[in-house]
C-alpha positions in Angstrom: -20.1 -27.9 -13.7 -16.8 -27.7 -12.0 -14.9 -27.8 -15.3 -16.1 -24.3 -16.1 -15.1 -23.1 -12.6 -11.6 -24.3 -13.2 -11.5 -22.9 -16.7 -12.2 -19.5 -15.4 -9.4 -19.7 -12.8 -6.9 -20.9 -15.4 -7.8 -18.0 -17.8 -7.8 -15.4 -15.0 -4.3 -16.5 -13.9 -3.0 -16.6 -17.4 -4.5 -13.2 -18.2 -3.0 -11.7 -14.9 0.4 -13.2 -15.8 0.3 -11.6 -19.1 -1.0 -8.3 -17.6 1.8 -8.3 -15.1 4.4 -8.8 -17.8 3.1 -5.8 -19.8 2.7 -3.7 -16.7 6.2 -4.3 -15.6 7.7 -3.9 -19.1 5.8 -0.8 -20.3 3.3 0.2 -17.6 0.4 -0.7 -20.0 -2.1 -3.4 -19.9 -3.4 -3.9 -23.5 -7.1 -3.4 -24.1 -7.0 -6.6 -26.2 -6.0 -8.5 -23.0 -8.7 -6.8 -20.9 -11.5 -7.2 -23.4 -10.3 -10.7 -24.2 -10.7 -11.7 -20.5 -14.2 -10.3 -20.5 -15.1 -12.1 -23.7 -13.6 -15.4 -22.3 -15.7 -15.1 -19.2 -18.8 -14.5 -21.2 -18.1 -17.5 -23.4 -17.2 -19.8 -20.6 -20.4 -19.2 -18.7 -22.5 -18.8 -21.7 -21.4 -22.4 -22.7 -22.2 -23.5 -19.1 -25.8 -21.9 -19.3 -26.4 -23.7 -22.7 -25.1 -27.1 -21.5 -26.9 -26.9 -18.2 -30.0 -25.2 -19.6 -29.9 -22.5 -17.0 -29.5 -18.7 -17.4 -27.7 -18.3 -14.0 -24.1 -18.8 -15.1 -24.2 -16.2 -17.9 -26.3 -13.9 -15.8 -23.7 -14.0 -13.0 -20.9 -13.4 -15.5 -22.6 -10.3 -16.8 -23.3 -9.1 -13.3 -19.6 -9.7 -12.5 -18.4 -7.8 -15.5 -20.7 -4.8 -14.6 -19.8 -4.8 -10.9 -16.2 -5.2 -11.7 -16.2 -2.2 -14.1 -18.3 -0.2 -11.6 -16.0 -0.9 -8.6 -13.0 -0.2 -10.7 -14.5 3.0 -12.0 -15.1 4.3 -8.4 -11.5 3.6 -7.6 -10.4 5.4 -10.7 -12.6 8.4 -9.8 -10.9 8.4 -6.3 -7.4 8.4 -8.1 -6.6 4.9 -6.9 -6.7 3.1 -10.3 -5.5 4.0 -13.8 -7.7 3.3 -16.7 -6.3 0.0 -17.6 -6.8 -1.3 -14.1 -10.6 -0.6 -14.4 -10.8 -2.7 -17.6 -8.8 -5.4 -16.1 -11.2 -5.6 -13.1 -14.0 -5.7 -15.6 -12.5 -8.7 -17.3 -11.7 -10.5 -14.2 -15.3 -9.8 -12.9 -16.7 -11.6 -15.9 -14.6 -14.7 -15.1 -15.2 -14.5 -11.4 -18.6 -13.3 -10.2 -17.9 -15.1 -6.9 -14.5 -15.4 -5.2 -12.7 -18.4 -6.8 -12.1 -20.2 -3.6 -10.7 -23.8 -4.1 -11.6 -24.6 -0.5 -15.4 -24.7 -0.6 -16.2 -25.2 3.1 -15.7 -23.2 6.2 -14.3 -19.6 6.6 -12.0 -20.1 3.7 -14.8 -20.9 1.2 -16.5 -18.5 -1.2 -19.5 -16.5 0.3 -23.0 -16.5 -1.2 -22.6 -12.8 -2.3 -20.9 -11.7 -5.5 -18.4 -9.4 -4.0 -15.2 -10.7 -5.8 -13.9 -7.2 -6.9 -13.9 -6.0 -3.4 -12.3 -9.2 -2.1 -9.6 -9.0 -4.7 -8.9 -5.3 -4.0 -8.4 -6.0 -0.3 -6.1 -8.9 -0.8 -4.2 -6.9 -3.5 -3.6 -4.1 -0.9 -2.4 -6.7 1.6 0.0 -8.1 -1.1 1.1 -4.6 -2.0 3.2 -4.2 1.3 5.8 -6.9 0.6 5.8 -6.2 -3.1 6.2 -2.4 -2.4 9.0 -3.1 0.0 10.8 -5.2 -2.5 10.5 -2.5 -5.3 11.7 0.3 -2.9 14.6 -1.9 -1.7 15.6 -2.7 -5.2 15.6 1.0 -6.1 17.6 2.0 -3.1 20.1 -0.7 -3.7 20.7 0.8 -7.2 21.0 4.3 -6.0 24.2 4.7 -4.0 23.9 8.3 -3.4 20.4 7.9 -1.8 21.7 4.9 0.2 24.2 7.2 2.0 21.6 9.8 2.6 19.1 7.3 3.9 21.6 5.5 6.3 23.0 8.9 7.6 19.4 9.9 8.4 18.4 6.5 10.0 21.6 5.9 11.9 20.9 8.0 15.0 17.4 6.8 15.3 18.4 3.2 14.9 20.9 3.6 17.6 18.4 5.2 19.9 16.0 2.3 19.0 18.6 -0.4 19.9 19.4 1.4 23.2 15.8 1.5 24.0 15.2 -2.2 23.2 18.1 -3.2 25.4 16.8 -1.2 28.3 13.2 -2.3 27.7 14.2 -6.0 27.6 16.2 -5.7 30.9 13.3 -3.8 32.6 10.9 -6.5 31.4 12.9 -9.4 32.9 13.1 -7.5 36.2 9.5 -6.7 36.3 8.6 -10.3 35.4 10.9 -11.6 38.3 8.8 -9.6 40.8 5.5 -10.4 39.0 4.9 -6.6 38.4 2.2 -5.7 35.8 4.1 -5.5 32.4 2.2 -2.2 31.7 4.5 -0.7 34.1 7.2 -1.4 31.5 5.7 1.4 29.3 6.1 3.9 32.1 9.7 2.8 32.7 10.6 3.3 29.0 9.0 6.7 29.1 11.0 7.7 32.1 14.2 6.2 30.5 13.5 8.5 27.5 13.8 11.6 29.8 17.1 10.5 31.5 19.4 12.2 29.2 23.0 11.4 29.7 22.0 8.9 32.5 20.3 6.6 29.9 23.5 4.6 29.4 23.8 4.0 33.2 20.1 3.0 33.5 20.6 0.6 30.5 23.8 -1.0 32.0 22.1 -1.6 35.3 19.0 -3.0 33.8 21.0 -5.5 31.6 23.3 -6.6 34.4 20.3 -7.4 36.8 18.4 -9.1 34.1 21.3 -11.3 33.1 21.6 -12.4 36.8 17.9 -13.1 37.1 17.1 -14.8 33.8 19.6 -14.9 30.9 17.3 -16.9 28.5 14.2 -14.6 29.0 16.5 -11.5 28.5 17.7 -12.9 25.3 14.3 -13.7 24.0 12.9 -10.3 25.1 15.7 -8.5 23.4 15.3 -10.3 20.1 11.5 -9.4 20.2 12.3 -5.8 21.1 14.8 -5.3 18.4 12.4 -6.9 15.8 9.6 -4.5 16.9 11.7 -1.3 17.3 14.4 -1.5 14.7 12.6 -3.8 12.2 9.3 -1.8 12.3 11.1 1.6 12.0 13.2 0.4 9.1 10.1 -0.9 7.2 8.2 2.3 7.7 11.2 4.5 6.7 11.8 2.4 3.6 8.2 2.8 2.5 8.2 6.5 3.1 11.5 6.6 1.1 9.6 5.6 -2.0 8.6 9.3 -2.5 12.2 10.3 -3.1 13.8 7.2 -4.7 10.8 6.9 -7.2 11.0 10.6 -8.2 12.6 12.3 -11.2 12.9 15.9 -12.1 11.9 16.7 -15.7 11.1 19.8 -17.8 7.4 20.7 -17.8 7.5 20.7 -21.7 8.5 17.1 -21.5 5.5 16.1 -19.4 3.2 13.5 -20.9 -0.4 12.4 -20.3 -0.5 9.9 -17.4 2.6 11.1 -15.7 2.2 11.5 -12.0 3.5 14.7 -10.3 5.4 14.2 -7.0 3.6 17.2 -5.5 0.1 18.7 -6.1 -0.3 22.2 -7.4 -2.9 24.2 -5.4 -4.3 27.7 -5.7 -3.6 29.8 -2.5 -5.1 33.1 -3.2 -3.6 34.5 -6.4 -0.6 32.2 -6.0 0.0 28.7 -7.2 2.2 26.7 -4.9 3.4 23.0 -4.5 2.0 21.0 -1.8 3.1 17.4 -0.7 0.9 15.0 1.3 0.3 15.3 5.0 3.8 15.5 6.4 4.1 13.4 9.6 6.9 15.4 11.0 4.9 18.6 10.5 1.8 17.0 12.0 3.8 15.9 15.1 5.2 19.4 15.6 1.8 21.1 15.3 0.4 18.5 17.9 3.4 19.2 20.2 2.8 22.9 20.0 -1.0 22.5 20.4 -1.6 24.4 17.2 -5.2 23.4 16.5 -5.7 25.8 13.6 -2.4 24.5 12.0 -3.7 20.9 12.2 -7.1 21.9 10.7 -5.3 23.7 7.8 -3.2 20.6 7.2 -6.2 18.4 6.8 -8.4 21.1 4.9 -9.1 20.1 1.3 -7.1 22.3 -1.1 -8.2 23.7 -4.4 -6.1 21.5 -6.5 -4.9 22.2 -10.0 -3.2 18.8 -10.3 -3.1 16.0 -7.7 -0.1 13.9 -6.7 -2.4 11.4 -5.1 -4.1 10.1 -8.3 -2.7 6.9 -9.9 -4.3 7.9 -13.3 -1.7 10.7 -13.5 -2.2 13.9 -15.5 -5.2 14.1 -17.9 -4.9 15.8 -21.3 -6.6 19.1 -19.9 -4.4 19.1 -16.9 -1.3 18.6 -19.0 -2.2 21.6 -21.2 -3.0 23.8 -18.2 0.4 22.9 -16.4 2.4 23.7 -19.6 0.5 27.0 -19.9 1.3 28.0 -16.3 5.0 27.1 -16.9 5.0 29.2 -20.1 3.5 32.2 -18.1 6.2 31.8 -15.4 3.6 31.0 -12.7 5.2 27.7 -11.9 8.8 26.5 -12.3 10.1 25.2 -15.6 10.9 21.9 -14.1 8.6 19.5 -12.1 9.2 16.3 -10.1 7.3 13.3 -11.4 7.0 10.0 -9.5 7.3 6.5 -11.0 4.4 4.8 -9.6 4.8 1.1 -8.7 2.9 -1.2 -11.1 -0.3 -2.5 -9.3 -1.1 -5.4 -11.5 1.5 -7.7 -9.9 -0.3 -7.2 -6.6 -3.5 -8.2 -8.4 -1.9 -11.4 -9.3 -0.9 -12.0 -5.8 -4.3 -10.9 -4.6 -6.0 -13.4 -6.9 -3.9 -16.3 -5.6 -4.9 -15.2 -2.0 -8.6 -15.3 -3.2 -8.0 -18.9 -4.4 -6.3 -19.9 -1.0 -8.4 -17.8 1.5 -11.7 -17.3 -0.3 -13.8 -14.6 1.2 -12.2 -14.9 4.6 -11.6 -11.2 4.8 -15.1 -10.2 3.7 -16.6 -12.7 6.2 -14.4 -11.3 8.9 -15.4 -7.7 8.2 -19.2 -8.5 8.0 -18.9 -10.4 11.2 -17.2 -7.5 12.9 -20.1 -5.1 12.0 
C-alpha cells in the first residue's frame, strides 16, 4: 500500500533532520535516533506485511537494514564513515530497501534492485560539493588572517587567469571569423603562455581585432572564459584551503578519541615522520622533472601509525600510542587536528535527491558498463 511508502519517507526525512541538527551541534548522531529509525522501518513494513498478508515488505526491510549496515561498515573500514554514519545508514536501509523515488516511471523512477544505500551515498557525494564550499567559505569569512594569506596567494594566479581569458576570447572570435577549427585555440593559448613580456601586446591586438569583428561574440566568449578559468580556479582553491582553515594545533595530551589528525604519522626506517596527502604541487614538479621514482614513492602505501584520511578519527589504541610516542619525545608535543565537516547534512540533501531523481545515477552507471 502506498500509505506505508509515504510513511517511510516522512520518517526518514524527520530522522535525517534530527540527525543533521545533532551532527551540526555536537558532531554526534545519537544511537537512540539510529536504532529508532531501524525499528520504525521494521514496524512500518511489518504492519504492511500483516495487512497485505505477504512476507515481502518485512523481508525487504530486513534486507535493507542488513545491506545498509554492511555498506556503511565497508565505508567505515575504508575510513570514509564514522561509527554513527554506519548506524544511520542501517536505519535508513530498514526504511528504504529501494530508492524512494516519487516519480515511478522512466529514468527517474526506482529501479528493481535494492541498492538504495549506494544511491544515497553517490547523491550525498554530489551534494557535498556545494555544502563543502559553503562551510569552507563560512570559515574563511570568519578568519581575517587567513583571508589575507589566501587572497595574497591567489592574486597573481587570478590576474594571469583573467589575462589568459581575455586573450583566449579574442583569439576565439578571430578564429571563428575565418572558420578555423577552434582546436587551434588551444595551441594559440599555449603559445601565448610562452610570450613572456609580449603577452600584453598579443592580448591587446587580439581584443582590438575581435571587437572590430564581433563585439557581441567577444563579450559572450569572455564571460564564459572568465567563468571557467577564474571561477573554477577559485572553487578548487577554496576546497583545498579546507585543510588549513579547518585545522587547529593542540597538545598531544589533550587529544581525544575520534579526533582526526591533519597529517598521518608514518614509519620511515627507525624514524617517525609526518606525511600529508598527495601534494599536487609536488606531483607536478616530479612530472616536470621526469622523476619516475619520486612519483612511485609518492603513491607507494606508507606504514601508517595513524591516518589523516579516515573520518572515524583516532581509535583508543591509536590515541594511547600517539601519547606514548609524544612522551618518549619521538614526535612533537603538539599536533594539528582537523575539524571534519559533518556528513549527515549531505545525507539529507542526498536523500532529497533520491526522492527527486530516483535511481537515475545507478541506471546511468549500469548502462555505461
